[in-house]
N, C-alpha and C positions, 0 to 999 in steps of 0.2 A: 575283485579287489578295487579296481578304478571306480566302479559303480558305488561302492560303499564310501569311498572317499569323495566322490561327488556329492553323496547325500550328507556327509558330515559337513562339507562346505555349505551346501544348501541350508541345512537345519541350523548349522552353527551362526549364519548371519542373520537369523530370525530372533526376535525378542520372545520372552517367556508367554506373553499373551497372544502373540501370534501362533505359537506353538500349541498353546493349550486349546486355542480354537480350531486347529487342524487335527488335533489328537483324537477327536471322537471318530474320525473316519480315516485317520493315517497312523498306522502302527508305528512307523518311523519317527513321526513328530512326538508321539508318545514317548518312545524310547529316549529320544533326545532330551526330553524334560526329566526323564528320570536319571539320566546321565548327569544333567546339572544339579540335581538335588540330592544325589546320592551321598555326596560328602557331609551335607547339611543333617541327613538322617543319622549318619555315623556319629557326627559331633553330639547331637541332641540325645542320642542314645546313651553315650558316654556320660553326659552330665546328668541323665535322670537314672542311670543304672546303679545297683548296689554290688553288682557282681558281673563276671564275664557272661554267664548264662543270662542273666537279666539284659545284658546289652544285645545279645543276639535276638532275644525276644523283642526287645524294644525296636530293634532294626526291622524285624519283620512287620511289626505293628506300624513303624513308621513308612515302611514302603506301601503297605495297604492304605495309609492315610494319605500318602502322595497319589496313589493310583485313583483314590476316591476324589482327591481335590481336582485331579486332572479331569476326570469324567464329570465332575459337578460345577467347575468353573464357569462363570457366567461373564462373558466379555463385555456385555452390555451394560454392567455396573461400574465400569470405568475404575476398577481395583487392579492393584499390582498382582499378578500371579504369584510372585515370590512372598508377599505378605500373607497371601490367602493359604498357601501351601505350608507355610512355616507354622501358621496357627492351627491348621488341620493336623499336622505332624505332632505339635507339641501337645495339643489338647488330647490327642489319642494315646501318647505316652503317659501324659499325666492320669488320664483316665485308667490305664491299664495298671500303673503304679498304684493308685489309690485302691484298686481293687484287690491288689496283692498285699500291700502292707502300707506303711507310712512312706511317703515320699522323703528320699534322703535331701539333705541340704543341697539346694541348687546353686550352682555357680553364680557368684555375685556378679560378674561382669558378661552376661551373655551376649551383649552387643560387640564386644571384642571378639567372641567366638564367630559371630554372623560376618564380622569384617574378614576374618581369617577364611571363611567358607568362600566367600564371593571375590576375594581378591587375587587368588591363585589363578595364573592362567593355565589352561589345559594344553598339553601338547597333542600334536595330531596322533602320536602314537598312543597316549593315554585315553583319548577320545575312541580310537579304534578298539582298543582293548576293553574298555568299559561297554562299549556298543556291543562288541562279541560276547561278553558275559551276560548283558541284559537281554541280548537275542537268545542266547542258550536258556536263561532263566524263563523267559516267556514260553519258548518251546517245551521247557521241562513242566512247566505249570500246566500248560494246555495238555501235553501227553501223558503226564503222570496222575492227573486228577481223574477220578471216577466222574460219570456224567452227572450224578447228584452233587458231588463236591464241586464241579465246574460251575453248576448253575448257581449253587449257594455262593460260592466265591464271587462269581460274577455279579450276583444280586447285591452283596453286602459291599463289595467295591464300589458299586455304582450308588450308594447311599441308602439302601433299604435296611430297616431294622431287622433283628432276628425274627421278630413277630410277623412284620411285613412279608419276609422271604417265606417264613413257614406257610402262611395263608396263600401266597401266590403259588407255591409249589405243592401245596396240600400235604404238608408233613408237619411234624411237631417241632416246637422250637427246640427242643432238646436235640433233635435229629439235626436241625441247623447247626447248633452248636458243636455237635459231634462231627459234623461234616467240615465245619470251619477249623476244628482242632486238627483233623487229619491232613486238611490242606496246609495248613501251618507247619505241621510235622514234616510233610513232604517237601516244603519248600526250605525248611531248616536243614534237612538232610541234604538237599541239593547244594545249599549255600556252603556245607562243611566240605 
């Protein structure tokens, strides 16, 4: 418990860009970034969803977009991670919505939502609870996925297209899509 609180204090003092730089080789830094941006994912999913089930799907897509953003963020470009992550999350959600149907009217004042996301301070208890949740989520993803699902999920999260993933793993694009659907379903079941 003390070690976890020490980690929260260490990572809580780092800015997003420092965490993103460490996240490639430090699971706790990655979890700290996920904790910081979870509320943004929920708010954006609420903005772009037409129903509760849509919102759940968009939350999953947003989480995958955030993971992809963490893995692909380049600190040498002198960009803000928050901006990069938000663009990745919103683009992924818009892409999913456009594939499903027409996108519903978007909240006119999205900037107000962003201010709300980043203005609330986290309490040590909420940080601890969120950290526990995402630690369990990572463990569930790792332990519940088959070897193929894990390889496909990892490849897609790191930015590879379905076609690139299929070529690298020597399977069809349809198999990649099926593996991602199964992975999403398992994550959705875990989240419920």
